[in-house]
N, C-alpha and C positions, 0 to 999 in steps of 0.2 A: 375788149378791154374798156372798162369804165373811164370816163373822163376824170381829171384830177379833182374837179368840183364834186362829183358824185362820190369818189373815194373818200374825200375829206369829210363829207356829210355822213357817210357810213361809219367812219371812225368815231365821229362825235356821238352818233346814236348808240354805238357799242358801249360808251361810257355812262349812259343814262341808267338810273335805277328803274325798277319795275313801275313804281308809282309815276316817275317822270315820263316813262314811255306811255303809260296809260293816259296821262294828261296830254301828251303830244298827239296821240291818236284822236282824242276827243276834240282838241283844237283844230286839227286838220279836217276832221269830219265837219265841224261847224263852218270853218273857213270856206271849204269847197263844196259844201252841201252834199257830201257823199257818206257812205257807210262802209266801215272796214269789215263788217260781218259777211261771211260767205253766203251766197244765195242758197236757199233750201230747195232740194229736189222735191217734187210733188209725189210723195209716196202715201198711199191711202192710209195704212195703219199708223204710220208715224205722224201724219198730219192730224189725225184725231187727237193724239196726246199733245201735240204742239199747240193746237187751238186752245185747249184747256189752260195750258201754261201761259199763253199770250194774254189771256183774259185777266190774269192776276196783275194788278198794278201796284199793290202794296206788299212789302216783304218785311219779315222779321229777321234780324241778324242775331243768332244765338251762339254765344261762346260755349263750346263744348269742353274745352280744356285749355290750360295755360302752357302745357308742355314744360320744357326745361328753362324757358326764358320768362318765368312768372313776373319778375319785376318789370321787364320790358313790356309785357302784355298789360300790366297794371297802368303803366305810363301811357300807353296808346289808348286804352279804354278811358282813362281820365281825360285825355285830350279830346277824344271823339264825343264823349257824353257831356263834358262840362261838369262832371261830378268832382267832389273833393277827393283827396287821396284816400281817406278812410272808406268812403262809399265805393270808390273804384276798386279798392282791394277786396271789399266785401263781395262785390259783384263777381270778381274773378274767383274768389274762394268758393262761391256758391255755384260754380259752373256745374251743369249746364244752366245758363241763365241768359235772357235776352239782353243784348247790349243796346239795340235800338229797335223800335217797332214801327210798323207802317211807314217804311221809307221806300223810295223808288228803287227799281232794280239796279240802276247805275250807282246810286249811293250805297246800296247793300254790297255790291261787288267791290266798291272802293274800300268800305269798312273791312270786308273780308280780307282783301289783299294786304291792308295795313296790319291787321292782327296776325295773319299767317306769316308775314315778312319777319316778325319778331319771334315766331315759334309757337303761337297759339293756334288752336283749331276752332273752326267756325262752321256753322251750318246756316244756310239761308232757307227760310221756310215761307 
């Protein structure tokens, strides 16, 4: 049985949004100098593909569709890019279109999660 302190902490974590959880993990990793990613087994065929992917340091975030929440997606794109409302709407209407280019993997994942959270679909290239 977990202590009352642990149980209370778990209840608080259950109430966080996906973005808040992502931020929490990032802060914990920085604070304690650890990584939450699982260790990778050394499989020869898989390792060859993984090495190519690891070398990529800049990613493009491409909006592939707005889904049913088009207005929400426009708002998120506007916030992420700093574009005006008209330009953000045009970007969403012209999907598939790059939202941001040459960003870190972490930033690309963050952008992807924010857009997907409101119903849009995104690819990271």
